[in-house]
C-alpha positions as MATLAB code, in Angstrom:
seq = 'MKKNVLMVLTLLLTLIPSVSFAAGTDDAVARIQKAYEGIKDMKGTFVQKNVIRDLNKTDTYTGEFFVKRPLRMKWAYKGKASQDLLINNDTVLIYKKGDNQAYRSKFNKETYGQSPVVLLTGMGNIKEEFTITGSEKILTLKPKKSMAGIVSITLHLSDTDFPIRAFTIRDGRNTVEIELKEIKINTGIKDSLFDLNLPKGVNVYEQPS';
ca = [
      88.386   81.995   93.509;
      90.745   78.902   92.986;
      93.585   80.991   92.047;
      93.151   83.095   95.283;
      92.880   80.050   97.515;
      96.258   79.000   96.019;
      97.816   82.403   96.611;
      96.550   82.166  100.164;
      97.937   78.807  100.647;
     101.360   79.957   99.247;
     101.347   82.948  101.829;
     100.000   80.894  104.925;
     102.806   78.465  104.771;
     105.311   81.274  105.209;
     103.822   81.662  108.715;
     105.735   78.693  109.992;
     109.321   78.946  108.439;
     111.809   76.051  109.448;
     114.856   77.792  108.187;
     117.080   80.323  110.063;
     117.256   84.055  109.240;
     120.812   85.405  108.525;
     122.607   87.333  110.938;
     121.912   91.138  111.051;
     118.279   90.719  110.308;
     116.184   93.561  111.657;
     114.518   93.116  115.038;
     111.015   92.719  113.590;
     112.041   89.776  111.524;
     114.247   88.224  114.288;
     111.030   88.468  116.698;
     108.864   86.577  114.047;
     111.480   83.801  114.047;
     111.910   83.559  117.638;
     108.064   83.295  118.117;
     107.840   80.357  115.695;
     110.705   78.327  117.039;
     108.520   76.384  119.472;
     105.418   75.942  117.147;
     104.220   72.429  116.251;
     100.811   73.439  115.164;
      98.441   76.340  115.033;
      94.878   77.202  114.335;
      92.458   80.200  114.176;
      90.032   82.028  112.093;
      90.546   84.466  109.420;
      88.619   87.120  107.197;
      89.880   87.304  103.715;
      89.171   90.100  101.154;
      89.781   89.701   97.506;
      90.122   93.120   95.871;
      89.565   92.797   92.085;
      90.881   95.863   90.386;
      89.649   95.445   86.881;
      86.009   94.856   88.309;
      86.225   97.394   90.854;
      84.922   94.718   93.323;
      85.756   93.387   96.610;
      84.599   89.757   97.867;
      84.950   88.758  101.471;
      85.170   85.422  102.819;
      85.483   83.770  106.446;
      86.623   80.562  107.852;
      89.103   78.629  109.941;
      92.730   77.487  109.221;
      94.780   74.758  110.672;
      98.443   74.041  110.313;
     100.744   71.271  111.556;
     104.236   70.463  110.796;
     105.876   69.323  108.908;
     103.573   69.618  105.958;
      99.893   69.541  106.940;
      97.289   72.300  106.347;
      93.390   72.744  106.275;
      91.980   76.139  104.964;
      88.168   75.870  105.619;
      85.981   78.523  103.717;
      82.499   78.932  105.158;
      79.289   80.409  104.013;
      78.245   80.656  100.299;
      81.732   80.044   99.084;
      82.163   76.812  101.206;
      85.214   74.909  100.304;
      88.193   73.133  102.017;
      91.837   73.431  100.849;
      93.778   70.470  102.289;
      97.500   69.665  102.125;
      98.708   66.329  103.507;
     102.362   65.641  102.770;
     102.676   65.243   99.049;
      98.826   65.933   98.101;
      96.910   69.036   97.594;
      93.129   68.844   97.553;
      90.479   71.615   96.835;
      87.020   70.485   97.769;
      84.273   72.715   96.512;
      81.297   71.543   98.453;
      78.456   73.520   96.701;
      79.659   72.220   93.345;
      80.274   68.736   94.623;
      83.627   68.686   92.935;
      87.181   68.395   94.125;
      90.578   69.142   92.549;
      93.581   67.044   93.429;
      97.250   67.429   92.638;
     100.670   66.674   93.794;
     102.411   68.724   96.177;
     106.364   69.082   95.882;
     109.022   71.773   95.303;
     108.799   71.279   91.586;
     105.271   72.037   91.383;
     105.473   75.121   93.373;
     108.894   76.318   92.257;
     110.121   79.124   94.291;
     106.935   79.994   96.011;
     107.247   80.813   99.896;
     105.932   77.120  100.534;
     109.371   75.966  100.310;
     110.269   77.601  103.463;
     108.007   75.163  105.486;
     110.044   72.208  104.526;
     113.547   73.908  104.797;
     114.127   73.969  101.074;
     114.939   77.651  100.947;
     116.170   80.687  102.741;
     114.000   83.831  103.258;
     116.858   86.105  102.898;
     117.823   84.327   99.603;
     114.161   84.445   98.334;
     113.132   87.755   99.282;
     114.160   91.394   99.532;
     112.790   92.388  102.911;
     112.162   96.135  103.832;
     109.850   97.797  106.681;
     109.649   98.542  110.108;
     108.683   97.102  113.622;
     104.992   97.227  112.556;
     105.074   96.421  108.817;
     107.306   94.176  106.826;
     107.261   94.003  102.913;
     108.664   90.938  101.174;
     109.404   91.147   97.430;
     110.369   87.846   95.682;
     113.799   88.088   94.078;
     112.637   85.306   91.549;
     109.264   84.751   89.677;
     106.801   83.389   92.389;
     103.394   82.296   90.925;
     102.861   85.938   89.889;
     103.199   87.418   93.367;
     104.646   90.868   93.310;
     104.740   91.432   97.144;
     103.744   90.032  100.535;
     103.141   92.598  103.374;
     103.133   91.272  106.849;
     101.250   93.533  109.592;
     102.705   92.752  112.865;
     101.187   92.641  116.444;
     102.528   93.316  119.875;
     101.040   90.114  121.133;
     102.730   86.790  121.647;
     101.710   85.908  118.014;
     103.667   88.191  116.079;
     101.520   88.526  112.780;
      97.901   89.930  112.889;
      97.197   90.356  108.964;
      99.060   90.046  105.637;
      98.468   91.150  102.015;
      99.404   89.602   98.748;
      99.617   91.500   95.556;
      99.860   89.790   92.209;
     100.081   93.021   90.031;
      96.386   93.511   89.366;
      94.564   92.182   92.418;
      95.107   92.013   96.163;
      94.262   89.408   98.602;
      93.987   90.653  102.277;
      93.796   88.235  105.278;
      93.172   89.141  108.979;
      94.185   86.365  111.430;
      92.060   86.018  114.612;
      91.535   83.684  117.666;
      95.006   82.089  116.999;
      95.953   79.153  119.410;
      99.234   77.405  119.282;
     100.252   73.789  120.155;
      96.782   72.524  120.997;
      97.528   69.034  119.780;
      95.895   68.998  116.460;
      95.160   65.507  115.290;
      96.539   64.235  112.024;
      92.730   62.862  111.029;
      91.904   66.651  110.521;
      93.773   66.583  107.296;
      92.132   63.419  106.025;
      91.831   63.498  102.351;
      88.821   61.281  101.947;
      85.773   62.707  100.230;
      81.910   61.966  100.418;
      80.582   59.470   97.988;
      79.492   61.045   94.705;
      82.036   63.906   94.591;
      83.486   64.466   91.222;
      87.405   64.454   91.512;
      89.452   66.030   88.907;
      93.206   65.169   88.885;
      95.396   68.174   88.126;
      98.704   67.945   86.345;
     101.758   68.655   88.454;
];
């Protein structure tokens, strides 16, 4: 589950890129970029399906997500798998509520290498990082370099004001599918939502960078 959460984190942060696409990009990619130009923050709900091929098993999770520029995010899982994934500038925290445990590590370009998260802070160019193919409804992004085991990212596009309705991450053996719902943009999300303070008694494990 922890690995899948980090894969989702990597993907979610591609949703608000701060870089410009190169001239000649197809209409679908250009439309996505235009939609995000005015986004300061966004929030919504999600349904996530983890397809584990080797076990012939699919796990389903639901929750809420919150993203605020330049580098804050909260990915809150509900139900039996209740846990929060938080990013606040240079810190990543995964808080597993049921286990009363948390995992904390540093967040920086060196830690995440060439993962799509660099797009959020303007440290990469999507045309340089990915080979992009597809149509007006579906775009497939394939990393040009090794990227945390990710083989491809598929974006399922929408005709609504918010241009992405779902996405899929493939790592060779397994698949993570996420459907976004009830998305709201620029609602004035407070910085305090991304507070990294934990309840007393939580066991915190420091992870190497």
